[in-house]
C-alpha positions in Angstrom: 4.1 -16.7 0.6 1.0 -15.5 2.4 -0.9 -12.2 2.0 -3.3 -10.9 4.7 -5.7 -8.0 4.4 -5.6 -6.2 7.7 -7.7 -3.0 7.8 -8.4 -0.1 5.4 -5.2 0.1 3.3 -3.0 -2.1 5.6 -1.7 -5.3 4.1 0.8 -7.9 5.4 2.9 -10.1 3.2 4.6 -13.1 4.8 7.7 -14.4 2.9 10.2 -17.2 3.8 12.6 -14.7 5.4 10.6 -11.7 6.3 7.3 -10.0 7.1 6.4 -7.0 5.0 3.6 -4.7 6.4 2.2 -1.8 4.5 0.3 1.2 5.9 -0.4 -0.3 9.4 -2.2 2.2 11.6 -3.7 -0.1 14.2 -1.4 -1.9 16.7 -3.9 -4.2 18.5 -1.6 -7.3 19.0 -4.4 -9.6 17.7 -2.6 -11.4 14.9 -2.7 -11.2 11.2 -5.7 -13.5 11.0 -7.6 -11.0 13.0 -6.5 -7.9 11.2 -3.4 -6.6 13.1 0.2 -7.4 13.7 0.9 -9.4 16.9 4.1 -9.9 18.9 4.0 -13.5 17.7 3.9 -12.5 14.1 6.9 -10.2 14.6 8.9 -12.9 16.5 8.2 -15.5 13.9 9.8 -13.4 11.1 13.5 -13.4 10.5 13.2 -9.7 9.6 10.4 -7.2 9.4 9.9 -4.3 7.0 7.3 -1.7 7.8 6.2 0.6 5.0 4.1 3.8 5.4 3.0 5.7 2.3 2.2 9.0 4.0 1.4 10.7 7.3 -2.4 10.4 7.4 -3.6 8.7 10.6 -5.4 6.0 8.6 -2.1 4.9 7.0 0.5 5.5 9.8 0.8 5.2 13.5 3.9 5.8 15.6 3.2 2.6 17.5 5.0 0.6 14.7 8.3 1.9 16.1 7.8 -0.5 19.0 8.2 -3.4 16.7 12.0 -3.1 16.8 11.9 -3.9 20.5 10.2 -7.2 19.7 12.2 -8.0 16.6 15.5 -6.1 16.4 15.7 -7.0 12.7 13.0 -4.4 11.9 13.4 -1.8 9.2 11.1 1.2 8.6 10.7 2.4 5.0 8.6 5.6 5.2 7.5 8.4 3.0 9.3 11.6 3.7 6.1 13.4 4.7 6.1 11.3 7.9 9.5 12.8 8.9 8.4 16.3 7.9 4.9 16.3 9.5 4.9 13.6 12.2 8.5 13.1 13.4 10.5 16.3 13.0 13.5 16.2 15.3 12.4 12.9 16.9 14.8 10.1 17.7 14.0 7.1 15.5 15.1 3.5 15.3 18.4 3.1 13.5 17.0 1.3 10.5 14.6 4.0 9.5 14.7 5.2 5.8 12.7 8.1 4.4 12.0 8.1 0.7 10.5 10.6 -1.7 9.1 9.8 -5.1 11.9 8.6 -7.4 14.1 7.4 -4.6 15.1 3.7 -4.0 16.2 1.7 -1.0 18.2 -1.5 -1.3 19.9 -3.6 1.3 20.9 -6.7 -0.7 17.6 -8.5 0.2 14.8 -6.1 -0.6 14.5 -3.3 -3.2 11.9 -0.6 -2.6 11.2 2.3 -4.9 8.8 5.1 -4.1 6.6 6.4 -6.8 4.2 9.4 -6.6 0.6 9.9 -5.5 -2.3 12.0 -6.3 -2.7 12.8 -2.6 0.0 13.3 0.0 3.0 11.0 0.1 3.7 8.3 -2.3 3.3 4.7 -3.4 5.7 1.7 -3.2 7.1 -0.8 -5.6 8.9 -3.6 -3.8 10.9 -6.6 -5.1 11.7 -9.3 -2.5 12.3 -13.0 -2.7 11.3 -13.0 -6.4 7.9 -11.3 -5.7 7.0 -7.9 -7.1 4.5 -5.9 -5.1 2.9 -2.5 -5.6 1.1 -0.6 -2.8 -0.6 2.5 -4.0 -1.1 4.3 -0.7 -3.5 7.1 -1.6 -2.7 7.1 -5.3 -6.0 7.1 -7.2 -8.1 9.0 -9.7 -9.8 11.1 -7.0 -12.1 12.9 -9.4 -15.1 13.5 -7.1 -17.0 14.2 -10.3 -20.4 14.3 -8.6 -19.4 17.5 -6.8 -19.6 19.3 -10.2 -16.0 20.7 -10.3 -15.1 19.7 -13.8 -11.8 21.7 -13.8 -10.6 19.8 -10.7 -11.6 16.4 -12.3 -9.6 17.3 -15.4 -6.6 18.3 -13.4 -6.8 15.2 -11.3 -6.9 13.0 -14.5 -3.7 14.7 -15.8 -1.9 14.0 -12.5 -3.2 10.4 -12.3 -2.2 9.7 -15.9 1.3 11.1 -15.3 1.8 8.8 -12.3 0.6 5.8 -14.2 3.1 6.6 -16.9 5.9 7.0 -14.4 5.1 3.6 -12.9 4.8 1.9 -16.3 8.2 3.2 -17.3 9.8 2.3 -13.9 8.7 -1.3 -13.4 8.9 -4.5 -15.5 6.0 -6.4 -13.9 3.8 -6.3 -10.8 2.7 -9.6 -9.3 0.4 -8.2 -6.6 -1.1 -4.7 -6.6 -2.9 -3.1 -3.7 -5.0 -0.2 -4.9 -7.9 1.9 -3.6 -11.5 1.2 -4.6 -13.6 3.6 -2.6 -17.3 4.3 -3.4 -17.2 7.6 -1.5 -15.9 9.2 -4.7 -19.3 8.7 -6.2 -20.2 7.7 -9.7 -17.2 6.2 -11.5 -15.5 5.6 -8.2 -13.5 2.6 -9.6 -12.2 4.3 -12.8 -8.8 4.7 -11.2 -8.6 1.0 -10.5 -9.7 0.2 -14.1 -7.1 2.5 -15.5 -4.4 1.2 -13.3 -5.1 -2.4 -14.4 -5.2 -1.5 -18.0 -1.9 0.4 -17.8 0.1 -1.9 -15.5 -1.5 -5.3 -16.0 -0.7 -6.7 -12.6 -0.9 -10.5 -12.1 -3.3 -10.0 -9.2 -5.2 -6.9 -8.0 -6.4 -6.4 -4.4 -8.8 -3.6 -3.6 -8.0 -1.5 -0.5 -9.1 1.8 1.1 -12.8 0.7 0.6 -16.0 2.2 1.9 -17.0 -1.2 3.3 -16.3 -4.6 1.9 -19.2 -4.2 -0.6 -16.8 -2.0 -2.7 -14.3 -4.9 -3.0 -16.9 -7.6 -3.6 -18.5 -5.5 -6.4 -15.1 -4.9 -8.0 -14.3 -8.6 -7.7 -17.1 -9.2 -10.2 -15.1 -7.5 -13.0 -13.0 -9.4 -15.5 -9.7 -8.3 -16.9 -7.5 -10.3 -19.2 -4.3 -11.4 -17.4 -5.3 -9.9 -14.0 -7.0 -11.7 -11.2 -9.1 -9.7 -8.8 -8.8 -10.8 -5.2 -11.5 -9.1 -3.1 -11.2 -9.1 0.7 -14.4 -10.0 2.5 -13.2 -9.3 6.1 -10.4 -7.9 8.2 -7.6 -10.5 8.7 -8.5 -12.5 5.7 -5.7 -14.5 4.1 -5.9 -13.7 0.4 -3.0 -15.9 -0.8 
């Protein structure tokens, strides 16, 4: 298995029989090692699974629908907001599945369940080839406490705790988690990541959705019992 950090929240996981890509929004054809999915990467995979957690332009781009022309064994597992907001009435590739929180897709090789978010869309738990992955999308404790809206922060904490409890009750173990660590929130910007690790205890945790790589590197200095922090230092970096 290989894991590449692409850009922003985009991550690629290369397995023996497939290529899994989460929240790709840039189709630059440069290659995983340079931060984007190339035709060579698609052709080298026996099958491709493209995930998109929601419709925001920094998590989804319609250009991924061209991947099926390069590798006919491409499936798209997308949050339902993409259908509702970006693709209403559009003709889509045959292996396109839209999920809402609580729904599951299985095809005999991969199992993907969508959980909720504290923003638009959802998050994905995926089991494939014995590996258990979690991609948070925009799930986070977006408290923005420095803005002074205490009521909003309290409501966000309730929502975030509820989602963590849903995930905790719905999965057995997470081997690799991809979760936002974004300093634009202000003070306590990494509280959501801390709470996620404490609740789910993933084997490895990869910061995504950063405000620069300094966010990831600073978080990589933290220590958690049973969880290894893997901090990306550049786009296209192979993490595993």
